C-alpha positions in Angstrom: 0.0 0.0 0.0 1.3 3.4 -0.9 2.0 5.9 1.9 0.1 9.1 1.7 2.2 12.2 2.3 0.4 15.0 4.1 1.0 18.2 2.1 0.2 21.8 2.8 -2.5 21.5 0.1 -4.0 18.5 2.0 -3.9 20.5 5.3 -5.5 23.5 3.6 -8.3 21.4 2.3 -8.7 19.7 5.7 -9.1 23.1 7.4 -11.7 24.3 4.9 -13.8 21.1 5.2 -13.5 21.1 9.0 -14.6 24.7 9.0 -17.7 23.9 6.8 -18.7 21.3 9.4 -18.3 23.9 12.2 -20.4 26.3 10.3 -23.1 23.6 9.8 -23.0 23.0 13.6 -23.8 26.6 14.2 -26.7 26.4 11.7 -28.0 23.3 13.6 -27.8 25.2 16.9 -29.9 28.0 15.4 -32.5 25.5 14.2 -32.6 23.8 17.6 -33.0 27.1 19.5 -35.6 28.6 17.2 -38.4 26.2 18.1 -39.9 26.7 14.7 -40.3 24.9 11.4 -36.8 23.6 10.7 -36.9 24.3 7.0 -38.0 27.9 7.5 -35.2 28.5 9.9 -32.6 27.0 7.5 -33.9 29.2 4.7 -33.5 32.3 6.8 -30.1 31.2 8.1 -28.8 30.6 4.6 -29.4 34.3 3.9 -27.1 35.4 6.8 -23.4 35.7 6.3 -21.3 33.8 8.8 -20.6 36.7 11.3 -24.4 37.5 11.3 -25.1 33.8 12.1 -22.8 34.0 15.1 -24.4 37.2 16.4 -27.8 35.7 15.9 -26.8 32.5 17.7 -25.4 34.6 20.6 -28.6 36.6 21.0 -30.8 33.6 20.5 -28.9 31.6 23.1 -29.3 34.4 25.7 -33.0 34.6 24.9 -33.3 30.8 25.1 -31.8 30.9 28.6 -33.9 33.9 29.7 -37.3 32.5 28.8 -36.8 29.1 30.4 -36.6 28.3 34.1 -34.5 25.1 33.9 -31.4 26.8 32.3 -28.1 28.1 33.7 -27.6 31.8 33.1 -23.9 31.5 33.7 -23.6 29.6 30.4 -24.2 32.9 28.5 -20.6 34.0 29.0 -19.2 30.6 27.9 -21.4 30.7 24.8 -20.4 34.3 24.1 -16.7 33.3 24.3 -17.4 30.4 21.9 -19.0 32.8 19.4 -16.0 35.1 19.7 -13.6 32.1 19.0 -15.8 31.1 16.1 -15.6 34.6 14.7 -11.8 34.5 14.8 -11.8 31.1 13.1 -14.1 32.6 10.4 -11.5 35.4 9.9 -8.8 32.8 9.5 -10.9 30.9 7.1 -11.5 34.0 5.0 -7.7 34.7 5.0 -7.0 31.2 3.8 -9.8 31.1 1.2 -9.3 34.5 -0.3 -5.5 34.3 -0.7 -3.3 33.4 -3.6 -1.0 30.4 -3.2 2.2 29.4 -4.8 4.3 26.3 -4.3 7.2 27.1 -2.0 10.2 25.1 -0.8 11.8 26.1 2.5 15.6 26.2 3.2 15.5 22.6 4.2 14.0 21.6 0.9 10.6 20.8 2.3 7.6 21.6 0.1 4.9 24.0 1.3 2.8 26.9 0.2 3.5 30.6 0.1 0.2 32.4 0.9 -0.2 36.0 -0.2 -3.1 38.3 0.5 -3.5 42.0 -0.1 -5.8 44.3 1.8 -6.6 47.9 1.2 -5.9 50.2 4.2 -8.0 53.2 3.6 -6.8 55.0 6.7 -3.3 54.8 5.4 -4.2 55.2 1.8 -2.3 52.1 0.7 -2.5 48.4 -0.2 -0.9 46.1 2.3 0.4 42.7 1.2 0.7 39.9 3.7 2.8 36.8 3.1 2.7 33.6 5.1 5.0 30.5 4.6 3.0 27.4 5.2 4.4 24.0 5.8 1.9 21.1 6.4 2.4 21.4 10.2 1.6 25.1 10.1 -2.1 24.2 9.9 -2.1 22.0 13.0 -2.9 24.8 15.4 -5.8 26.1 13.3 -7.2 22.6 12.8 -6.9 21.9 16.5 -8.8 25.1 17.3 -11.5 23.9 14.9 -11.7 20.6 16.7 -11.9 22.2 20.1 -14.6 24.6 19.0 -16.6 21.7 17.5 -16.5 19.8 20.8 -17.8 22.9 22.6 -20.6 23.4 20.1 -21.6 19.8 20.5 -21.6 20.2 24.3 -24.0 23.2 23.9 -26.2 21.3 21.5 -26.6 18.5 24.0 -27.2 21.0 26.8 -29.9 22.8 24.8 -31.6 19.4 24.1 -31.5 18.6 27.8 -33.1 22.0 28.6 -35.6 21.6 25.9 -36.7 18.0 26.9 -35.9 17.8 30.6 -38.4 14.9 31.1 -36.5 12.6 28.8 -33.8 10.6 30.5 
């Protein structure tokens, strides 16, 4: 059997796919908390950009806790922190998706990617170009952040279900 080498391209794809699953998990939380027709909620959610989904989830979670008597109000801060982390991960995803990539070999002869991205800085009146050298392991921290966030989202999903259906053991 042929050994598969993990490349920077592979890791980039892994990050993008993992992020899509994370985004879907947020959508599922919104559907769960809305207590409405699932398809209607999905239709509305699809019209929201990612950052708006996070803001909506944050507010909806607070409301969900406020209108029920069997919830834990201290969870609001933890959920808010999760939404902030998801926002940062969304920014990282945007950096990665909206960048230009070129093959790159480091000084040790190891293949990777050179990521370039330019942003307009209107306050400075200039275009700023950022460059990042990415070896396969450079994605590990980002992928681990996605995994950790996914675990916390799942914890909240299960908590919401427990609050929603307290009589079911």
